[in-house]
ZAGUDO-414159 format. One record per residue: x, y, z of N, C-alpha, C in turn; chain; residue in one letter. Coordinates in steps of 0.001 Angstrom, whole numbers, padded with zeros to 6 digits. Example, Ala and Ser with C-alpha at 12.3 -4.5 7.8 and 13.67 -1.06 7.14 Angstrom:
> neast;nnorth;nup;caeast;canorth;caup;ceast;cnorth;cup;kette;rest
> 013190;-005690;007800;012300;-004500;007800;013200;-003300;007800;A;A
> 012850;-002250;007080;013670;-001060;007140;012900;000030;007870;A;S
END
This chain:
> neast;nnorth;nup;caeast;canorth;caup;ceast;cnorth;cup;kette;rest
> 104812;064505;-051791;104337;065871;-051970;105148;066540;-053080;A;X
> 104573;067513;-053765;105256;068208;-054854;106340;069137;-054341;A;X
> 107154;069593;-055280;108216;070517;-054890;107594;071827;-054421;A;X
> 108296;072541;-053525;107738;073806;-053022;107410;074787;-054142;A;X
> 108218;074806;-055198;107975;075729;-056305;106663;075398;-057028;A;X
> 106409;074122;-057228;105170;073712;-057900;103967;073976;-056999;A;X
> 104098;073631;-055722;103007;073880;-054769;102689;075370;-054727;A;X
> 103724;076211;-054711;103528;077663;-054706;102823;078111;-055995;A;X
> 103219;077539;-057132;102601;077904;-058411;101125;077524;-058423;A;X
> 100802;076347;-057921;099395;075917;-057860;098611;076869;-056961;A;X
> 099187;077201;-055829;098527;078122;-054893;098304;079489;-055535;A;X
> 099318;079994;-056229;099187;081299;-056902;098120;081271;-057977;A;X
> 098162;080221;-058796;097170;080130;-059882;095757;080043;-059322;A;X
> 095565;079176;-058349;094233;079056;-057753;093806;080385;-057134;A;X
> 094744;081044;-056454;094443;082335;-055832;094020;083374;-056846;A;X
> 094710;083421;-057985;094355;084391;-059024;092937;084154;-059525;A;X
> 092590;082902;-059735;091251;082594;-060234;090180;082802;-059166;A;X
> 090532;082624;-057899;089562;082806;-056812;089384;084272;-056439;A;X
> 090472;085032;-056425;090426;086409;-055938;089911;087402;-056964;A;X
> 090111;087113;-058225;089708;088057;-059262;088617;087409;-060109;A;X
> 087361;087782;-059858;086269;087177;-060617;086451;087374;-062123;A;X
> 086172;086339;-062867;086251;086425;-064319;087651;086301;-064882;A;X
> 088625;085927;-064043;089991;085770;-064536;090004;084761;-065670;A;X
> 090696;085144;-066747;090808;084310;-067939;092263;084400;-068394;A;X
> 092972;083288;-068324;094394;083283;-068644;094738;082191;-069646;A;X
> 095601;082525;-070569;096184;081510;-071446;097416;080975;-070729;A;X
> 097924;079842;-071184;099038;079180;-070507;100251;080097;-070370;A;X
> 100595;080828;-071415;101769;081711;-071360;101578;082814;-070314;A;X
> 100362;083348;-070197;100083;084382;-069203;100183;083805;-067792;A;X
> 099628;082628;-067609;099690;081974;-066307;101133;081660;-065941;A;X
> 101930;081250;-066914;103342;080942;-066670;104090;082189;-066196;A;X
> 103829;083321;-066851;104482;084573;-066421;104054;084946;-065005;A;X
> 102780;084780;-064709;102247;085111;-063391;102950;084313;-062297;A;X
> 103246;083059;-062583;103837;082171;-061583;105344;082028;-061695;A;X
> 105932;082626;-062717;107373;082511;-062893;107812;081122;-063302;A;X
> 106982;080440;-064078;107282;079082;-064530;107473;079042;-066030;A;X
> 108122;077989;-066493;108195;077759;-067931;106813;077314;-068389;A;X
> 106436;077704;-069595;105098;077401;-070105;104770;075910;-070080;A;X
> 105680;075004;-070483;105316;073578;-070442;104966;073076;-069033;A;X
> 105665;073579;-068020;105371;073195;-066644;104006;073742;-066241;A;X
> 103747;074979;-066602;102465;075601;-066279;101317;074885;-066999;A;X
> 101563;074438;-068226;100550;073668;-068966;100107;072451;-068164;A;X
> 101073;071767;-067579;100762;070567;-066796;099893;070927;-065594;A;X
> 100261;072002;-064898;099494;072423;-063725;098076;072817;-064133;A;X
> 097948;073564;-065215;096621;073971;-065686;095786;072752;-066073;A;X
> 096415;071772;-066712;095690;070542;-067063;095226;069792;-065816;A;X
> 096078;069743;-064806;095715;069071;-063552;094548;069797;-062888;A;X
> 094605;071131;-062862;093497;071895;-062268;092209;071729;-063081;A;X
> 092342;071537;-064371;091167;071267;-065213;090612;069881;-064925;A;X
> 091505;068896;-064862;091082;067521;-064569;090412;067424;-063203;A;X
> 090855;068269;-062270;090283;068278;-060921;088947;069016;-060866;A;X
> 088573;069661;-061974;087300;070368;-062011;087364;071794;-061495;A;X
> 088558;072301;-061214;088690;073675;-060732;088661;074670;-061883;A;X
> 089285;074312;-063006;089328;075159;-064194;088674;074461;-065371;A;X
> 088363;075260;-066375;087965;074701;-067667;088627;075528;-068759;A;X
> 088857;074865;-069881;089522;075524;-071001;088464;075976;-071998;A;X
> 088541;077249;-072384;087604;077796;-073348;088020;077479;-074768;A;X
> 087160;077817;-075710;087436;077549;-077120;088642;078333;-077628;A;X
> 089010;079410;-076934;090190;080191;-077320;091453;079710;-076598;A;X
> 091358;078547;-075950;092473;077896;-075241;092868;078619;-073958;A;X
> 092038;079529;-073481;092302;080183;-072209;091573;079415;-071108;A;X
> 092020;079616;-069897;091447;078921;-068746;090643;079894;-067905;A;X
> 089511;079414;-067412;088656;080154;-066487;088254;079202;-065371;A;X
> 087796;079761;-064272;087286;078908;-063200;086097;078120;-063710;A;X
> 086016;076885;-063347;084967;076003;-063853;083571;076503;-063507;A;X
> 083433;077184;-062384;082106;077664;-061988;081851;079102;-062412;A;X
> 082702;079642;-063293;082500;081002;-063797;081310;081030;-064736;A;X
> 080508;082049;-064590;079376;082223;-065496;079810;083022;-066701;A;X
> 079234;082712;-067830;079469;083488;-069027;080734;083139;-069775;A;X
> 081514;082209;-069294;082718;081805;-070015;082332;080808;-071075;A;X
> 083010;080883;-072240;082682;079939;-073301;083238;078569;-072983;A;X
> 082655;077551;-073562;083081;076163;-073335;084014;075712;-074386;A;X
END
């Protein structure tokens, strides 16, 4: 299992995208939200993208994969 800090960060990130419709975050913004260094947050965002929970827009920001109106 992952470290508690990483598990908490994943939970926070997923919660932000689930609780606030249309949430769109770049890696640096997500890192600040979770209190993580940007490179660590990049990895988590990539994992959530690979899992199909998030997708990365053309402006390099992340949105929920099932969000409507987000650019690809």
